[in-house]
MMTF fields as JSON, N, C-alpha, C and O atoms, coordinates in Angstrom:
{
  "mmtfVersion": "1.0.0",
  "mmtfProducer": "UNKNOWN",
  "numBonds": 371,
  "numAtoms": 372,
  "numGroups": 93,
  "numChains": 1,
  "numModels": 1,
  "chainsPerModel": [1],
  "groupsPerChain": [93],
  "chainIdList": ["A"],
  "bondAtomList": [4, 2, 8, 6, 12, 10, 16, 14, 20, 18, 24, 22, 28, 26, 32, 30, 36, 34, 40, 38, 44, 42, 48, 46, 52, 50, 56, 54, 60, 58, 64, 62, 68, 66, 72, 70, 76, 74, 80, 78, 84, 82, 88, 86, 92, 90, 96, 94, 100, 98, 104, 102, 108, 106, 112, 110, 116, 114, 120, 118, 124, 122, 128, 126, 132, 130, 136, 134, 140, 138, 144, 142, 148, 146, 152, 150, 156, 154, 160, 158, 164, 162, 168, 166, 172, 170, 176, 174, 180, 178, 184, 182, 188, 186, 192, 190, 196, 194, 200, 198, 204, 202, 208, 206, 212, 210, 216, 214, 220, 218, 224, 222, 228, 226, 232, 230, 236, 234, 240, 238, 244, 242, 248, 246, 252, 250, 256, 254, 260, 258, 264, 262, 268, 266, 272, 270, 276, 274, 280, 278, 284, 282, 288, 286, 292, 290, 296, 294, 300, 298, 304, 302, 308, 306, 312, 310, 316, 314, 320, 318, 324, 322, 328, 326, 332, 330, 336, 334, 340, 338, 344, 342, 348, 346, 352, 350, 356, 354, 360, 358, 364, 362, 368, 366],
  "bondOrderList": [1, 1, 1, 1, 1, 1, 1, 1, 1, 1, 1, 1, 1, 1, 1, 1, 1, 1, 1, 1, 1, 1, 1, 1, 1, 1, 1, 1, 1, 1, 1, 1, 1, 1, 1, 1, 1, 1, 1, 1, 1, 1, 1, 1, 1, 1, 1, 1, 1, 1, 1, 1, 1, 1, 1, 1, 1, 1, 1, 1, 1, 1, 1, 1, 1, 1, 1, 1, 1, 1, 1, 1, 1, 1, 1, 1, 1, 1, 1, 1, 1, 1, 1, 1, 1, 1, 1, 1, 1, 1, 1, 1],
  "groupList": [{"groupName": "LEU", "atomNameList": ["N", "CA", "C", "O"], "elementList": ["N", "C", "C", "O"], "formalChargeList": [0, 0, 0, 0], "bondAtomList": [1, 0, 2, 1, 3, 2], "bondOrderList": [1, 1, 2], "singleLetterCode": "L", "chemCompType": "L-PEPTIDE LINKING"}, {"groupName": "PHE", "atomNameList": ["N", "CA", "C", "O"], "elementList": ["N", "C", "C", "O"], "formalChargeList": [0, 0, 0, 0], "bondAtomList": [1, 0, 2, 1, 3, 2], "bondOrderList": [1, 1, 2], "singleLetterCode": "F", "chemCompType": "L-PEPTIDE LINKING"}, {"groupName": "PRO", "atomNameList": ["N", "CA", "C", "O"], "elementList": ["N", "C", "C", "O"], "formalChargeList": [0, 0, 0, 0], "bondAtomList": [1, 0, 2, 1, 3, 2], "bondOrderList": [1, 1, 2], "singleLetterCode": "P", "chemCompType": "L-PEPTIDE LINKING"}, {"groupName": "ILE", "atomNameList": ["N", "CA", "C", "O"], "elementList": ["N", "C", "C", "O"], "formalChargeList": [0, 0, 0, 0], "bondAtomList": [1, 0, 2, 1, 3, 2], "bondOrderList": [1, 1, 2], "singleLetterCode": "I", "chemCompType": "L-PEPTIDE LINKING"}, {"groupName": "ARG", "atomNameList": ["N", "CA", "C", "O"], "elementList": ["N", "C", "C", "O"], "formalChargeList": [0, 0, 0, 0], "bondAtomList": [1, 0, 2, 1, 3, 2], "bondOrderList": [1, 1, 2], "singleLetterCode": "R", "chemCompType": "L-PEPTIDE LINKING"}, {"groupName": "LYS", "atomNameList": ["N", "CA", "C", "O"], "elementList": ["N", "C", "C", "O"], "formalChargeList": [0, 0, 0, 0], "bondAtomList": [1, 0, 2, 1, 3, 2], "bondOrderList": [1, 1, 2], "singleLetterCode": "K", "chemCompType": "L-PEPTIDE LINKING"}, {"groupName": "ASN", "atomNameList": ["N", "CA", "C", "O"], "elementList": ["N", "C", "C", "O"], "formalChargeList": [0, 0, 0, 0], "bondAtomList": [1, 0, 2, 1, 3, 2], "bondOrderList": [1, 1, 2], "singleLetterCode": "N", "chemCompType": "L-PEPTIDE LINKING"}, {"groupName": "MET", "atomNameList": ["N", "CA", "C", "O"], "elementList": ["N", "C", "C", "O"], "formalChargeList": [0, 0, 0, 0], "bondAtomList": [1, 0, 2, 1, 3, 2], "bondOrderList": [1, 1, 2], "singleLetterCode": "M", "chemCompType": "L-PEPTIDE LINKING"}, {"groupName": "ASP", "atomNameList": ["N", "CA", "C", "O"], "elementList": ["N", "C", "C", "O"], "formalChargeList": [0, 0, 0, 0], "bondAtomList": [1, 0, 2, 1, 3, 2], "bondOrderList": [1, 1, 2], "singleLetterCode": "D", "chemCompType": "L-PEPTIDE LINKING"}, {"groupName": "HIS", "atomNameList": ["N", "CA", "C", "O"], "elementList": ["N", "C", "C", "O"], "formalChargeList": [0, 0, 0, 0], "bondAtomList": [1, 0, 2, 1, 3, 2], "bondOrderList": [1, 1, 2], "singleLetterCode": "H", "chemCompType": "L-PEPTIDE LINKING"}, {"groupName": "THR", "atomNameList": ["N", "CA", "C", "O"], "elementList": ["N", "C", "C", "O"], "formalChargeList": [0, 0, 0, 0], "bondAtomList": [1, 0, 2, 1, 3, 2], "bondOrderList": [1, 1, 2], "singleLetterCode": "T", "chemCompType": "L-PEPTIDE LINKING"}, {"groupName": "VAL", "atomNameList": ["N", "CA", "C", "O"], "elementList": ["N", "C", "C", "O"], "formalChargeList": [0, 0, 0, 0], "bondAtomList": [1, 0, 2, 1, 3, 2], "bondOrderList": [1, 1, 2], "singleLetterCode": "V", "chemCompType": "L-PEPTIDE LINKING"}, {"groupName": "ALA", "atomNameList": ["N", "CA", "C", "O"], "elementList": ["N", "C", "C", "O"], "formalChargeList": [0, 0, 0, 0], "bondAtomList": [1, 0, 2, 1, 3, 2], "bondOrderList": [1, 1, 2], "singleLetterCode": "A", "chemCompType": "L-PEPTIDE LINKING"}, {"groupName": "GLY", "atomNameList": ["N", "CA", "C", "O"], "elementList": ["N", "C", "C", "O"], "formalChargeList": [0, 0, 0, 0], "bondAtomList": [1, 0, 2, 1, 3, 2], "bondOrderList": [1, 1, 2], "singleLetterCode": "G", "chemCompType": "PEPTIDE LINKING"}, {"groupName": "SER", "atomNameList": ["N", "CA", "C", "O"], "elementList": ["N", "C", "C", "O"], "formalChargeList": [0, 0, 0, 0], "bondAtomList": [1, 0, 2, 1, 3, 2], "bondOrderList": [1, 1, 2], "singleLetterCode": "S", "chemCompType": "L-PEPTIDE LINKING"}, {"groupName": "TRP", "atomNameList": ["N", "CA", "C", "O"], "elementList": ["N", "C", "C", "O"], "formalChargeList": [0, 0, 0, 0], "bondAtomList": [1, 0, 2, 1, 3, 2], "bondOrderList": [1, 1, 2], "singleLetterCode": "W", "chemCompType": "L-PEPTIDE LINKING"}, {"groupName": "GLN", "atomNameList": ["N", "CA", "C", "O"], "elementList": ["N", "C", "C", "O"], "formalChargeList": [0, 0, 0, 0], "bondAtomList": [1, 0, 2, 1, 3, 2], "bondOrderList": [1, 1, 2], "singleLetterCode": "Q", "chemCompType": "L-PEPTIDE LINKING"}, {"groupName": "TYR", "atomNameList": ["N", "CA", "C", "O"], "elementList": ["N", "C", "C", "O"], "formalChargeList": [0, 0, 0, 0], "bondAtomList": [1, 0, 2, 1, 3, 2], "bondOrderList": [1, 1, 2], "singleLetterCode": "Y", "chemCompType": "L-PEPTIDE LINKING"}, {"groupName": "CYS", "atomNameList": ["N", "CA", "C", "O"], "elementList": ["N", "C", "C", "O"], "formalChargeList": [0, 0, 0, 0], "bondAtomList": [1, 0, 2, 1, 3, 2], "bondOrderList": [1, 1, 2], "singleLetterCode": "C", "chemCompType": "L-PEPTIDE LINKING"}],
  "groupTypeList": [0, 1, 0, 1, 2, 2, 3, 0, 4, 5, 0, 0, 0, 6, 0, 7, 8, 9, 10, 8, 11, 11, 4, 8, 0, 10, 1, 12, 2, 8, 13, 14, 0, 7, 0, 11, 14, 12, 14, 4, 8, 5, 10, 0, 4, 11, 15, 8, 0, 5, 8, 8, 13, 6, 7, 11, 5, 11, 0, 4, 13, 9, 16, 6, 15, 11, 17, 18, 14, 12, 1, 14, 2, 8, 14, 14, 3, 0, 18, 14, 11, 13, 12, 13, 5, 14, 11, 16, 11, 12, 12, 0, 0],
  "groupIdList": [1, 2, 3, 4, 5, 6, 7, 8, 9, 10, 11, 12, 13, 14, 15, 16, 17, 18, 19, 20, 21, 22, 23, 24, 25, 26, 27, 28, 29, 30, 31, 32, 33, 34, 35, 36, 37, 38, 39, 40, 41, 42, 43, 44, 45, 46, 47, 48, 49, 50, 51, 52, 53, 54, 55, 56, 57, 58, 59, 60, 61, 62, 63, 64, 65, 66, 67, 68, 69, 70, 71, 72, 73, 74, 75, 76, 77, 78, 79, 80, 81, 82, 83, 84, 85, 86, 87, 88, 89, 90, 91, 92, 93],
  "secStructList": [7, 7, 7, 1, 7, 4, 4, 4, 7, 7, 7, 7, 7, 7, 7, 7, 7, 7, 1, 1, 7, 3, 3, 3, 3, 3, 3, 7, 6, 6, 1, 1, 7, 3, 3, 3, 3, 3, 3, 6, 6, 1, 3, 3, 3, 3, 3, 3, 4, 4, 4, 6, 6, 3, 3, 3, 3, 3, 3, 3, 7, 7, 1, 1, 7, 3, 3, 3, 3, 3, 3, 7, 6, 6, 1, 1, 3, 3, 3, 3, 3, 3, 6, 6, 6, 3, 3, 3, 3, 3, 3, 7, 7],
  "xCoordList": [-7.488, -7.104, -5.943, -4.894, -6.122, -5.061, -4.535, -5.31, -3.237, -2.628, -2.246, -1.86, -2.351, -2.003, -3.235, -4.346, -3.069, -4.216, -4.806, -4.08, -6.105, -6.757, -6.064, -6.105, -5.448, -4.807, -3.621, -3.264, -3.0, -1.839, -2.213, -1.331, -3.469, -3.888, -4.137, -5.129, -3.243, -3.419, -2.706, -1.49, -3.462, -2.869, -2.048, -2.569, -0.77, 0.109, 0.217, 0.182, 0.347, 0.501, -0.146, -0.269, -0.555, -1.089, -0.309, -0.535, 0.598, 1.48, 0.854, 0.707, 0.488, -0.418, 0.072, -0.786, 1.325, 1.75, 2.017, 2.152, 2.097, 2.301, 1.047, -0.069, 1.255, 0.127, -0.218, -1.107, 0.477, 0.189, 0.534, 0.912, 0.401, 0.579, 1.98, 2.966, 2.066, 3.344, 3.732, 2.949, 4.94, 5.403, 6.269, 6.332, 6.948, 7.929, 8.123, 7.993, 8.434, 8.791, 10.084, 10.255, 11.001, 12.284, 12.658, 12.695, 12.937, 13.419, 14.937, 15.622, 15.462, 16.91, 17.414, 16.806, 18.507, 18.993, 19.67, 20.012, 19.872, 20.581, 19.688, 20.155, 18.423, 17.508, 16.969, 16.363, 17.169, 16.755, 15.255, 14.754, 14.545, 13.117, 12.856, 11.8, 13.836, 13.621, 13.035, 13.504, 12.01, 11.32, 11.343, 11.121, 11.609, 11.57, 10.474, 10.388, 9.631, 8.579, 8.893, 9.299, 8.704, 8.943, 7.604, 6.775, 7.388, 6.052, 6.059, 7.075, 4.898, 4.682, 4.638, 4.638, 4.599, 4.618, 6.034, 6.262, 6.984, 8.376, 9.206, 10.267, 8.74, 9.486, 9.738, 9.058, 10.73, 10.956, 10.733, 11.138, 10.098, 9.862, 10.47, 10.315, 11.167, 11.843, 11.016, 10.738, 10.628, 9.766, 10.516, 11.258, 10.324, 10.91, 9.806, 8.998, 9.767, 8.697, 8.844, 7.885, 10.039, 10.214, 9.602, 9.325, 9.394, 8.847, 7.431, 7.124, 6.575, 5.169, 5.003, 4.006, 5.966, 5.86, 6.123, 5.701, 6.809, 7.123, 7.927, 8.906, 7.507, 8.255, 9.428, 9.231, 10.634, 11.811, 12.46, 13.244, 12.144, 12.79, 11.976, 11.402, 11.931, 11.376, 12.53, 13.2, 12.761, 13.834, 13.23, 12.427, 13.643, 13.173, 14.357, 15.507, 14.093, 15.166, 14.814, 15.304, 13.972, 13.529, 12.577, 11.729, 12.726, 11.861, 10.593, 9.638, 10.597, 9.46, 9.187, 9.79, 8.28, 7.92, 9.153, 10.124, 9.106, 10.157, 9.65, 8.58, 10.416, 9.982, 10.399, 9.583, 11.655, 12.109, 13.376, 13.982, 13.755, 14.964, 15.646, 15.048, 16.907, 17.671, 18.703, 19.284, 18.923, 19.918, 21.258, 21.327, 22.32, 23.629, 23.585, 22.709, 24.502, 24.464, 24.493, 23.917, 25.155, 25.209, 24.111, 24.107, 23.187, 22.022, 22.379, 21.534, 23.59, 23.989, 23.71, 23.654, 23.536, 23.303, 22.048, 21.821, 21.236, 20.018, 20.105, 20.382, 19.873, 19.817, 18.381, 17.652, 17.979, 16.618, 16.647, 17.531, 15.666, 15.558, 14.147, 13.165, 14.08, 12.788, 12.634, 13.536, 11.469, 11.206, 12.174, 12.687, 12.419, 13.335, 14.789, 15.676, 15.049, 16.403, 17.252, 18.477, 16.632, 17.406, 17.677, 16.823, 18.889, 19.269, 19.772, 20.61, 19.268, 19.668, 20.36, 19.984, 21.367, 22.075, 22.053, 22.419, 21.621, 21.524, 22.205, 22.092, 22.918, 23.513, 22.485, 21.984, 22.174, 21.219, 21.992, 22.395, 22.195, 22.969, 22.041, 22.494],
  "yCoordList": [-18.712, -19.931, -19.62, -19.156, -19.871, -19.701, -21.071, -21.989, -21.199, -22.46, -22.448, -23.481, -21.293, -21.18, -21.413, -21.103, -21.949, -22.115, -20.751, -19.757, -20.675, -19.394, -18.574, -17.345, -19.204, -18.472, -17.641, -16.645, -18.041, -17.333, -16.267, -15.542, -16.143, -15.192, -13.817, -13.6, -12.914, -11.534, -10.638, -10.729, -9.778, -8.857, -7.823, -7.13, -7.717, -6.763, -5.463, -4.38, -5.568, -4.399, -4.67, -5.821, -3.615, -3.703, -2.692, -1.488, -3.163, -2.303, -2.097, -3.049, -0.862, -0.631, 0.362, 0.931, 0.614, 1.676, 1.262, 2.136, -0.01, -0.416, -0.123, -0.127, 0.131, 0.422, -0.753, -0.643, -1.87, -3.071, -4.293, -4.156, -5.458, -6.725, -6.829, -6.498, -7.287, -7.57, -9.0, -9.928, -9.173, -10.481, -11.217, -12.446, -10.46, -11.104, -10.274, -9.05, -10.953, -10.321, -10.944, -12.162, -10.111, -10.591, -9.873, -8.643, -10.632, -10.057, -9.941, -10.815, -8.861, -8.718, -9.809, -10.039, -10.484, -11.591, -11.149, -11.997, -9.849, -9.391, -9.237, -8.79, -9.595, -9.511, -8.123, -7.896, -7.191, -5.801, -5.579, -4.484, -6.587, -6.49, -5.521, -4.893, -5.406, -4.679, -5.664, -6.796, -5.224, -6.056, -5.335, -4.126, -6.063, -5.495, -6.193, -7.421, -5.388, -5.928, -5.56, -4.434, -6.504, -6.322, -6.393, -7.248, -5.491, -5.367, -5.224, -4.905, -5.47, -5.21, -3.712, -3.317, -2.871, -1.422, -0.902, 0.307, -1.828, -1.547, -0.988, -0.407, -1.154, -0.642, -1.731, -2.757, -1.475, -2.224, -1.22, -0.063, -1.653, -0.769, -1.407, -2.604, -0.582, -1.038, -0.564, 0.627, -1.509, -1.232, -1.539, -2.518, -0.704, -0.934, -1.435, -0.645, -2.725, -3.309, -2.98, -3.115, -2.548, -2.095, -0.709, -0.313, 0.024, 1.382, 1.387, 2.186, 0.504, 0.407, 0.23, 0.68, -0.418, -0.672, 0.545, 0.587, 1.533, 2.741, 2.393, 1.65, 2.934, 2.725, 3.698, 4.913, 3.172, 4.023, 4.357, 5.303, 3.596, 3.838, 3.21, 2.133, 3.893, 3.337, 3.241, 4.236, 2.054, 1.828, 1.69, 0.797, 2.601, 2.599, 2.327, 2.529, 1.883, 1.625, 0.524, 0.512, -0.397, -1.441, -0.84, -0.01, -1.265, -0.791, -1.626, -1.227, -2.788, -3.71, -4.221, -3.757, -5.172, -5.747, -6.217, -6.677, -6.097, -6.652, -7.984, -8.049, -9.041, -10.382, -10.761, -11.273, -10.518, -10.94, -10.182, -9.501, -10.32, -9.657, -10.541, -11.476, -10.223, -10.966, -10.038, -9.19, -10.21, -9.443, -10.154, -11.375, -9.379, -9.951, -10.436, -10.011, -11.31, -11.849, -10.785, -10.992, -9.648, -8.602, -7.551, -6.545, -7.775, -6.905, -5.53, -4.635, -5.329, -4.013, -3.825, -2.695, -4.928, -4.87, -5.655, -6.744, -5.085, -5.742, -5.913, -4.954, -7.117, -7.397, -7.72, -8.326, -7.308, -7.613, -7.988, -7.576, -8.773, -9.216, -8.91, -9.046, -8.491, -8.15, -8.679, -9.304, -8.414, -8.791, -8.036, -6.982, -8.565, -7.91, -8.212, -7.482, -9.278, -9.766, -8.786, -8.802, -7.94, -6.951, -7.406, -7.996, -7.115, -7.339, -6.007, -5.362, -5.593, -4.326, -4.649, -5.596, -3.859, -4.006, -2.649, -1.64, -2.622, -1.366, -1.523, -2.558, -0.472, -0.427, 0.193, 1.286, -0.493, 0.006, 0.526, -0.252, 1.8, 2.391, 3.1, 3.665],
  "zCoordList": [22.72, 23.401, 24.334, 23.888, 25.611, 26.594, 26.998, 27.263, 27.042, 27.45, 28.924, 29.471, 29.573, 30.981, 31.839, 31.409, 33.039, 33.938, 34.294, 34.29, 34.603, 34.893, 35.977, 35.927, 36.927, 38.02, 37.523, 38.151, 36.392, 35.856, 34.835, 34.375, 34.467, 33.439, 34.046, 34.742, 33.776, 34.214, 33.213, 33.044, 32.553, 31.599, 32.353, 33.226, 32.023, 32.683, 31.904, 32.488, 30.584, 29.726, 28.383, 27.962, 27.719, 26.367, 25.531, 25.651, 24.693, 23.913, 22.537, 21.771, 22.224, 21.093, 20.027, 19.352, 19.82, 18.908, 17.467, 16.611, 17.164, 15.767, 14.946, 15.466, 13.654, 12.766, 11.853, 11.009, 12.019, 11.235, 12.095, 13.258, 11.524, 12.233, 12.83, 12.171, 14.07, 14.726, 14.393, 14.595, 13.884, 13.422, 14.433, 14.419, 15.328, 16.196, 17.454, 17.432, 18.552, 19.825, 20.319, 20.254, 20.816, 21.297, 22.586, 22.624, 23.644, 24.895, 24.865, 24.332, 25.436, 25.588, 26.533, 27.578, 26.188, 27.02, 28.316, 29.141, 28.516, 29.71, 30.933, 31.981, 30.82, 31.953, 32.221, 33.269, 31.31, 31.513, 31.307, 31.565, 30.852, 30.512, 29.368, 29.299, 28.468, 27.221, 26.221, 26.099, 25.512, 24.534, 23.201, 23.146, 22.125, 20.782, 20.001, 19.983, 19.351, 18.491, 17.047, 16.76, 16.15, 14.722, 14.006, 14.317, 13.04, 12.465, 10.949, 10.331, 10.384, 8.963, 8.662, 7.496, 9.705, 9.467, 9.193, 9.16, 8.997, 8.624, 9.77, 9.538, 11.003, 12.149, 13.179, 13.216, 14.007, 15.243, 16.36, 16.252, 17.419, 18.564, 19.794, 20.039, 20.563, 21.776, 22.959, 23.103, 23.802, 24.951, 26.239, 26.313, 27.25, 28.57, 29.495, 29.984, 29.733, 30.54, 32.02, 32.78, 32.442, 33.832, 34.038, 35.17, 32.951, 33.003, 32.425, 31.54, 32.92, 32.498, 30.995, 30.43, 30.335, 28.908, 28.049, 26.893, 28.586, 27.839, 26.584, 26.654, 25.436, 24.203, 24.198, 24.21, 24.179, 24.298, 22.959, 22.871, 21.922, 20.641, 19.514, 19.675, 18.372, 17.14, 16.156, 15.878, 15.633, 14.669, 13.28, 13.011, 12.408, 11.022, 10.098, 10.49, 8.909, 7.958, 6.984, 5.855, 7.404, 6.486, 5.453, 5.783, 4.215, 3.137, 3.006, 2.339, 3.651, 3.603, 5.014, 5.982, 5.115, 6.416, 7.167, 6.566, 8.482, 9.337, 9.87, 10.476, 9.646, 10.043, 11.456, 12.223, 11.814, 13.136, 13.504, 12.676, 14.761, 15.242, 16.287, 16.819, 16.564, 17.564, 18.186, 17.508, 19.491, 20.223, 20.212, 20.07, 20.363, 20.666, 22.117, 22.87, 22.527, 23.896, 24.996, 26.065, 24.751, 25.783, 25.618, 26.328, 24.696, 24.443, 23.896, 23.92, 23.408, 22.907, 21.421, 20.936, 20.697, 19.253, 18.924, 19.453, 18.041, 17.581, 16.072, 15.352, 15.595, 14.162, 13.804, 14.59, 12.603, 12.162, 10.692, 9.941, 10.305, 8.924, 8.432, 9.163, 7.166, 6.601, 5.197, 4.641, 4.635, 3.25, 2.35, 2.727, 1.183, 0.26, 0.564, 0.122, 1.311, 1.572, 2.375, 2.259, 3.18, 3.934, 5.358, 6.019, 5.811, 7.206, 7.739, 7.11, 8.888, 9.502, 10.827, 11.517, 11.171, 12.431, 13.115, 12.513, 14.385, 15.132, 16.479, 17.135, 16.88, 18.214, 19.154, 18.894, 20.231, 21.224, 22.421, 23.286, 22.477, 23.579, 24.533, 25.529]
}
């Protein structure tokens, strides 16, 4: 089901490196077009949409599924939460 009119439907990228269900997507608030995906495969993946969707980093550390993530206002820190009551904080330099 697409909610956008047909004129706006154009696939730009297909990001395919997770090995399980993706639970959340978060754009960096600084306008850099960095995207973070959180997955049941226990990883977060950082994608550079300005560079044809190149995956620039895989963040590991959660022992269970990763549910969601959020950036700090300046996009330098990423926090994520997963099953098992875990919260991870990563510096994205």
